[in-house]
N, C-alpha and C positions, 0 to 999 in steps of 0.2 A: 516548425513543430517545437513545442515547448519541451523543456527537459523532463517535466513531470509526465507528459504524454509518452515520451520514450520509456520512462520507468514503468508506466502502466502497460505499455505493449510488452515489455520484458515480463511482467507479472502474467499477462495473458498467455504468453509463450510457455511459461512455467506451469501454468494450470493445464495447458494442452498436454504438455510432457506427462504431467501427473496422471491424466486420464489414460494415457497410453502406456504407462509404466507397468512393467511386469514385476510384481512383487510389492509387498507393503513397504520395505524400506525405501525403495526408490520413489514410491508414491508420496510417502511422508517428506522425503527430501525436497521434491519439487514443489510440494505444497508450502513448505516452510520458506522456500525461495520465493514463491509467489507472494507470500505475506510480507517478506522483507522488501521486495520491490514495491509493493503497495504502500508500505509505511515510508519509503523513500520518496515516492510520489507525493504523498501527503505532506511530508516535511518540505519538499521542494516548493509545493504550492504555498506553504506558509512563508518560506524564505523569499519567494517572489511577491509577497504581499497579497496573494489572491484569497487567502482566508485569515481570519483574525487569529491572534496567538492564543486567545482564551475563548473557549466556547461560551455562548450566551447563558446556557444553563448554569455553568459555574459561576459566572458573573452575577446572576440573579440570586444564587444561593448566598453569596458574599454580602449582598445588599440587604437580605432578609434578616 
């Protein structure tokens, strides 16, 4: 299992915790944690060379 997959699993767990959270502060906390894990997974994909460092849309804008 890739490191980014582990990060995505952690994000999914946080989202499940957010759904079961009692109260708004806990829900927001778990949602923010899920966002952070998702960002880490995206960055790890970039570090592993699975996604390009610059999106194509940005590259096309620079060429225009």
